[in-house]
C-alpha positions in Angstrom: -16.8 79.2 46.2 -17.4 76.9 49.1 -14.6 75.2 51.0 -15.8 72.0 52.8 -14.5 69.4 55.1 -15.6 65.9 54.5 -16.6 65.3 58.1 -18.7 67.4 60.3 -20.3 66.7 63.7 -23.4 64.8 62.6 -23.1 65.9 59.0 -21.8 64.3 55.8 -19.7 66.6 53.6 -20.5 64.7 50.5 -24.2 65.2 51.1 -23.7 68.9 51.8 -21.8 69.1 48.6 -24.7 67.6 46.7 -27.1 70.0 48.3 -25.0 73.0 47.4 -24.8 71.8 43.7 -28.6 71.2 43.7 -29.2 74.8 44.8 -26.6 76.3 42.4 -24.7 74.0 40.0 -22.2 76.8 39.2 -21.0 77.0 42.8 -17.3 75.9 42.9 -16.7 73.4 45.8 -13.3 72.5 47.2 -12.8 69.9 49.8 -10.1 70.6 52.4 -10.0 67.6 54.5 -8.1 65.0 56.5 -10.1 62.2 54.8 -7.6 60.5 52.5 -10.1 58.0 51.1 -9.4 58.0 47.4 -12.9 56.7 46.6 -14.4 59.7 48.4 -12.1 62.0 46.4 -13.1 60.5 43.1 -16.8 60.7 44.0 -16.4 64.3 45.0 -14.9 65.1 41.6 -17.6 63.2 39.8 -20.2 65.3 41.7 -18.5 68.5 40.6 -15.8 69.4 43.2 -13.0 71.4 41.6 -10.4 70.1 44.0 -9.9 67.7 46.9 -7.0 68.9 49.1 -5.6 66.7 51.9 -4.8 68.8 55.0 -1.1 69.3 55.5 1.7 71.8 55.6 1.1 73.1 52.1 -2.6 72.6 51.8 -3.5 76.1 52.8 -1.3 77.5 50.0 -3.3 75.5 47.5 -6.6 76.7 49.0 -5.3 80.3 48.9 -4.3 79.8 45.2 -7.9 78.9 44.4 -9.2 81.9 46.2 -6.7 84.2 44.4 -7.7 82.7 41.1 -11.4 83.4 41.8 -10.6 87.0 42.8 -9.1 87.6 39.3 -12.4 86.8 37.5 
């Protein structure tokens, strides 16, 4: 599992996501980001992201839930 932000200094999270999927399509990718652009979220899902979580008070709980679910496999 990879947890990505959409914006990096000099990097594009969407492109990093595509590179990860090209290396291993089975890698689960979650975006945890302040980018609230719905089109970016939709594109992320179309490219295989399992979730797109907007940063906020409860967002870390949702990320933790994904990690917990992965640990049960």
